[in-house]
C-alpha angles and dihedrals in degrees: 000000000000121000097179146005119208135178100227135041096234091058091047091052091048091051089048091054091048092054090049094048097044101042108003092250116166109216141170132214122226131176123233119250090253092051093234100106138045115209124205108208135181103211145318117261133194099211127054091220090060091052091051090050091051090052090054091049092049092050090053094046132100088255092066096098089060096051115093113206123343125318114242144194106258101197132008124176115203110220 
């Protein structure tokens, strides 16, 4: 689940540190396939319901004031 998309790596890493500092969230940074975005994500999940639950938890967390917009699910493969 993505919590932010940023245009440069330094901003993505800063956002990552803010989420860790404010709410202890462990995140990773990944680059889009086109190389134009860096996504800060919390974790991969296997079930869509779990991802939706994580979004709700994130929006209720101490990190909420630092999140611009609404977190989203970056990629979901229907099986």
